[in-house]
C-alpha positions, 0 to 999 in steps of 0.5 A: 320570572320575566327577565331581560338583558340590559347592555347599558344604561345612560343617564342624563341623555339629551338627544334621544327624545325630549327633555332629560332622559335615561336611555336603556340599551337592550341586547339583541338585534337581527339587522347587520347594518353596514354602519352599526357602531354597537356590534356588542349588542347584536347577541342576546347574551351578555349585559346584565340580567334584570327584572322589569321591576328592578329596572323601573325602580332604578329609572324612577330615581331620575323622575324629578329630572324627567318631570322638570324637563319634560323628559323620560325614558328611552329604550334603545339597543341593539333593537329593543323590539327583540325583547318584546315581553320584557320591553312591554312590561318595562313600558307598562311599569314606566307609565304606571310610574308617570314616566314618559316613554320612548323607543328608539328602533329600526322596527325589526323585532317580533311579537305583538307590536300593539302591546308594546305601542300601547304603553309608548308615547314616542317612537324614534324611527330609524329609517335605514333606507326607503327602497327595498334594494337600498334597505337590503344593501344597508341591513342585509334583510328585507323590509317587510318586518319594519313595514309591519311595525311602521303600520302599527305605529301609524294605526295607533297615531303615535308621534314619530321622530324620523332618523336617518344615518348619512353615510358617504357613498351609501346614503348621501347625495342631494338626490338621496336626501330629496327622495328621503324627504318624499318618503317621510312625507308619506308618513303620518304624525312626524314631529321631527326628521333628523339626519345623523352623520356617519362616524368611526367611533365603533370601528375599534369594537370590530377589531376587538371582536375580530369582526371585519369592519364593513365600511373600512376606508369610508371616511366620517361624514363632515359636519358641514355636509351633514348641515347642508343635507339637513337644510335641504331636508328641512326646506322640503318638509315644511310641516316638520319641525326643524332640528 
């Protein structure tokens, strides 16, 4: 029997895709991003074991809200691509139930990305960095796998919402944001480009788990600074909807 590990489910989400959405956080992630605020999702262990059928039956209870708002279901994590068979089946069942599907991903998993994307309406693509050196610094890994996923998304013409976390001293500064904009302009089917500010909400999870916090001493990004960077990005990306 096919099962997956579900970390948590958030109903009535308003920021992870269009409309009212239910966000399903799956266990497992190979990346070790320096600003990650969910270290409890890294391992495949933990969470709740569910079948795709049981999960989608639960999600279908919110279909009235999805339909009235143009919403749907977003699969996040962790990294949802790290449970490819489970994710594929869940997406397929959602589509059969008439539910809009979205995956919130860094594009680093395994398996058949085309099978996953066949049932995906929207991809929220987390750009960790746009250079090999920067990507390695942020995630501890090379870029090849995320580029393989991105190529599959581009080939299928699936709409993209690009996201990028702005971290003081790591991914901030006007030059960095302008270079990010140039990178986004190389991508097709981008509907939105959104900057997210680094925060300290996950720091306590590291302490509880006895894991050294990678960005100890780095302050949260002020909201005014985030807005300034977003304005710069929007001005450059004339063809991308402003957030």
